[in-house]
N, C-alpha and C positions, 0 to 999 in steps of 0.2 A: 503494500499499499505506501509504505513513504518512499519507494524509489519510483513509482509513478505518478507520485505527485509534484506540482510544480513547483515545489519549494527548495530554493537555492540561493546561495549567498553569493553577494558580490565581491568584487575584490579585495575592498575593505573590510569584509568579515560580516557585514551587516546583509539581513535577510532582504532578498530583491521581493520588494512588494508588488510591483508591476507583474513579475513572473507569476507571483502566489497568486494574483489574482486572475491570472489567465491570459495577460498580456492585453495589448490595447484591444484585440480583435476579442476577447474573452469577456473585457467587461462590456465592449460594444453588443455583445449578445445576450449581457446579462441585464443591461439596463434600457437600450432602444425597445424592445417590446413593452416592457411596460409603461416607458414615457410616451411612445404615441399612443396607447390606450386612455393615459391620464388627459394628453393633450387634446385627443380627439372628442372623449366624451365632455371635458370641460368646454370645449367649444359649442359640441354639436346638442351633447346632453340624448345622443342617441346610442344605446347601447350595443346595437349591432354592427354600426359602422366602426365603433371604438374598438370592439372584439375582433372586424375581421381585418383592422388595420394592424391589431398587436400581432395576431397569428400571421398574418402576410410578411411582417419586418420578420418574424423567425424563421419563415419559410426562405426569406431571401439569405439570410445567414446559411441556412442549409446548403442551399442549391450553390453558394459562393464556396462552399468547402467541396461540393462534388465537383466541382468544376475544378479546383485546384487541387485536389485529390490530398486534403489536407484531412488529419485524425476528425472524426466526425461525432465523436463522444460527446463534449460539450453542446453542439449544436443540436444534437438527437435529444439530449436530455434538457436542453433549453426549449425545443418544440413541444416536446412531450408536457412539460409542465405548463407552458402556454395554453397548449390545447385543451389540456383539462381543466385549466383556470377558466377561460373563454367556457367551457360546455357547462361547466357549474354556474357560471354568470348565467349564461344564456337557459338554462334549464329552468332556474330559479327567478330570473327575470330581476336579479339583484344585482347592481353592478359592484357592490362591494365584496359579493363572494367571487369575483376576480382574484382577490387577495387571500381566499380562505387556503389554499395548497400550501400557499408562504408559510401560513402560521403552523399548518400541521408539522410540514418539514422543518420549521423553527424548532418547533415543541421536540421534535424526534432526536435532533441534532443534540438538544440540550439533554434527553435523556440518556442518550449515547454516550455523550461527554461526562455525565456525572456517574454513571457505573464505570466506565473506564478509571475514573479517579478512585471510586470505591473499592475496583481490582487491584488498583497498584498500578495498572498499566493505561497512565493519563495517555490521552490521543496526540497532545501536543509533545510528549517526549518521544511518540514514537514519529512524529513529523521531523522535529528539532532535532533530535538524536541522527537522525539519516544525514540531516544538512549539515550538522558539527561532525561527522564520522566518528560519532560515540556507538551508533548501532544501538544495542539495547543493553550496553554496559551499564550504562547510568542507573540501572534498576539495583544494582549492588553497593551503590554508594548513596546514604540516608539523605545527604543534603541535596545530591542530584535529582533523587526522586520527588523529595518536596519541593524543590523549586518547577520542575515539569508539572506538578500537581497545583501550584498556584498559576502557573501559566495557563493551564485548562480551566481553572476557576474564570482567570479573568476573559478569556472567550463565552465561557458560558454566562459571565454576568452581561457582556455584549448583546449576546441573543437574547437575555432574559429582558433588556432593556427595550429590545425591539417589541415584544410582547406587551410590556406594561404601557408604551407609549402608543402603540398601534391600535391594540384589542379594543380599548375603549371608544377610538376611532372608528373602528368596525362596528362594533355594538351600537353605536348611535347612528351610522349611517351616513357618515361623512366623508363620502369617496373621494373628494376632491384633497381634503388634508392626509387622506389615509394613503392616496396613491404620493404625495408629496412627501411624506414621511418616511415612505418604502425606499424611495429613491436615495432622501439623505442618509439614511440609516442603513442602506444596503453596502456596497462595495466599498465605499469611503470609512464609514465605521468599522467594518471588519478589518480593513486595512491596517487602521490606525490601531485596532484592540491586538491585532497580528503582531504588530511592530511592537508594542508595550509588552506582552507576552514574550518576545524573542528578548528584550532588554533585561525582563526580570527573572528569564532563566538563563541567562550567560553564566558559563564556568567562572568561577572566581581564580583568579590566577595567583598562584603563591607566590610570596616575594623572595628572590634569593637572597640568601646569607652575605654578607659583606666579606669582602677579601680581606 
């Protein structure tokens, strides 16, 4: 899992946040379908137009990857998520249900990370350990295990913050505000949380004794 992740280090030793977010294309594939939905619905208040625009944007990204023969995993996951979101919104006739899948996914990630912390295999330890060439040796060092558990809690907090802010907007059917918060608290907040987790879990370099 760690080897297949986009988590890498730059030459200065810091995490490459752009690569972790999937690069420019990955960010666009994550953000633009939701942005198209939000803008189209805000302007037209027509759910069908907004949903068609969102799905069409996801399809464009998929076709582009097919033409360029690049990996389809992220694009396929994106179009599946957008299609399911569009189906729920259309089926119920409620625009806010376009964001329901995101809440479920977010909750599943939180649960998985909390379980990983409880069983002493914190997810951030697996990802960061690979990027730092530690493998899973950090599990034998109490201070490293503790650091990676804290790092994982940081990402859990970021995801929990999304629910705290966005669920009330969903329940009160404030679609425009909900869409805006989804964009603001999406990739930018995730990248910031990942960066803080990286800094917090850095190995402590022992000072060399004076000659």
